[in-house]
N, C-alpha and C positions, 0 to 999 in steps of 0.2 A: 522445594517449591516447584510446582509443575509449570510448563511453558506458558499456559494461559494466564495463570496467576502472576507470573513474573512480568508478562507483557502488560497486564492491567496495572500493576504497580508502577512500572516505568512510565506508562502514559499518564497515570495520575501524578507522578512526580514531575511531569512537564508542566503542571499547573494549568491544565486546560479544562474547560467544562466538558462533560461527556458528549455534547453535541457541537462543539466548536470545530470548524474545518481545520484540517492539518495539511501541511505540505510535505510530501515525501519525494524521493528521487528513485526512479526505476533503475536499478543497478544490474538486473539480470533478466534476460528473455532468451529462449522461450520458457525456461524455468523461472517463473516470476518471483522476483525479490524486490521489495521496496524498502529503502532506508528511511527511517524517521529519526531525525536528530543524529546524535553521535553513536548511540548504542542499540537502538531498537531496529530490528529488521523483520519484516513480515513477508510471508509467502502467499502463494495462490490460495491456500486453504482458508485464509483470513480475509480475502478480498473478493468483493463482488463489483464488477465494473458495469457502468451504464453506457460504455463505448467500447470499441474494439481495441483493447489494450495491447493485443498481439498483432496489430496491423503490420503488414509487410509490403515492401516494394521489391520487385524482382529486377535485378540488373543482369547483364550478360553472364557474369561469372559468379555472382553471389546474391544472397537474399538479405535485405536490410530490414531490421525491425525499426519502424518509424519512431516509436516512443521510447526506445532505449536511451538511458541517461537524461531523460526529460523529467521535469518536476510534475507531480500529479497531485490533484486536490482530493483529499480523503475526508469522509465524514465517519467518525466512529459510531458504531452501533453496539451498545452494551445491553445484554439481556437483563431482564428484570431481576434475576438473582445476582447479577454482577459477575457471573462466572464465565460468560462467553463474550469475547470481544471480537468483532468483525469490523470491516471497513467497507464503505461504499466509495468506489473511485468514480468521481463525477466528471473528471476531465483533466486534460494536461494544460500546463501553463505555457502560453506561447511566448 
């Protein structure tokens, strides 16, 4: 089973409709990784954000990623053939 098919199967197994919003946690930046549930992890190739998901704040000795470890609201987008799953990140949960 290829990665896209496995991801689609796991999302379907979470019993959500294909257009229901989902909540994930940003676990890695600048190499974007978002955790959905216990097992599904998606990367930057599957996410389109409508906000600056990589926003940073510079401090004297380091740079902080503002959205790291925050929850993000995602809308799944499934192609008509059902073979491509992508997500639109619409914002972070405050």
